[in-house]
N, C-alpha and C positions, 0 to 999 in steps of 0.2 A: 504494500500500500504506500503510495507516494506520500511524502510529508506534506501535511496541509492540503491533501488532495491533488498535489502536483509533484512532478519530478523536478529536482533542482537542476537548473541549467545555468548558462553564463549570464547571471544577473547579480545584482548586489543583494546578497543573502542577509537576512536578519536573524537575530537570536531566535525569534519565533519559529523560523524554519527548522531549527535544530533542537530546541529545548524539549525537555520532558515536562508534560503537564500533569501527569499522575504522580504528584509529589507526596511522599509520606512526611508528615511534620508532627512535632510534639509541642508541648507547652513548657514553660519554665518550671512549673511545679511537678512535672513528670520526673520519674526517677531514672537513674542510670540503668537499672535492670531492664526497664521498659525500652530504653533506647537501644540497648544491646540486642534485645529480642527483635525489635523492629528492623534493625540493620541486618541481622542474621536472616530473618524470614524473607526480606525483600532483596537481599544481596546488594545493599547499598553501603556507601562509606561516609555519607553526609546526611545529616538531618537538620533541616531548618527548624528554628524555634519561633513560634508565632504567639501573638496575644489573642485575646477574645475576638478581635476584629480581623483576624488573619493577617495582621501586619507583622512583618519580619522584625524580630527583636534579637535574634542571635542565630548561631550555627554551631552544631556539634559534629565533630568528625570522629571516625573510628580511632584515630590516634589520641584524641582527647579522652575517649572512654577508657582505653587501655591504661593510660597514665592515671586516670581518676580511680580506677578499681583498686590500685595499689595504695593510693593516698586516702581516699574518702569512703570507700565502701559504696553503699547504695544511696547516695545523696541525691538531692534535687538537681536537675540540669542547670538551674540558674547559677549554681556555684562553679560550673565548669565550662559553660558555653562561651564562645567568642561573641562579644557584643558589638564590636566594630567590624562589620561585615561589608565588604565591597559587593555591590549589586549591579545588575544591568536591567534595562527595560526590554520588553519584547521587540521593539522597533530598532534597537541598537544594531549597528552592522556586525554581523558574525565575525568578520575579519578583525574588528576592533576588540571584540570579546576574547577571541583566541589570543590576540596579541597581549592583552592584559593578563590572561592566565599564564602565558609563557613568561612575561616580564616579572610578574609577582610570584611565580611558582604556585599558583592556585590550582587546585584540582577540581574546583567547582565554582560557579557563580549563581547565587540565587537570582531569580528573575522576578522583579516586582513591577506592579503598576505604578502610575504616576503618584498614586496616593500611598504607596508603600505596601500594598497588599501582595502577598506571595501568589504568583501565578504560574511558576515553573522553576525548573533548575536546569542549568547547563553544566555538563561535566566533561572532563577530559575524554571519557569514553564516547560521548556524543561526537567529538571531533575525530576520534580514532575510527569510528564507523565511516565517517565521510572520507577520511584518508584511505581506508581500505577499499572502499568502493571506487574512488578515483584512481587508485593505483592498479586496480583490476580492470579498469576501463568500463565499469558497470555504471548504469544510471545512479546518480546519487539520490537516494531516497531513504526515508526512515522506515524500518521494518516494524510491523505491528507489535512484536515482542519488545521493542525498544522504547515504546511510549510510556 
C-alpha cells in the first residue's frame, strides 16, 4: 500500500509521507514497568509522553528505561523522561528531518501539530525502509506493517 495512498516519486517529500501515525504513548504518571511492557509488545524503542490533551511533554527511550531499572526500580516516567524534546511538524521537509536526526544523532523525532498535539513519530527505521527501497530500485512506499 503506497504511503498516503500514493507512491513516493521525485517531489519534495514531507514528514507526513514517512511518519508512523499509530503511535503508542504513555503519561507521566505511568510506571517504568508499563513502558517496558509496551516497548516489548510493540517492538519499539521510543515512547512519547503526553498530557491529558495529547500534547507532547516528554520522551522515553529504551536506553532511559534500562538505566532507570538499575537506579529507580518501578518509578513514574516523569522522573526519567526527557522533557526537552526536538519535534517536527507533518509538513516539514523529510530531507530536513533526516538531516536533523543525523546532525543531532537522534533516533526519532516526535511529530506534533501546530498546537503541540502528538500526531506521529518519525524514526531512523522509517528512513532505512526508504533507503532500502531506493537502493533496490523499488517504488518507495510504506508497507502496511510499517504504519
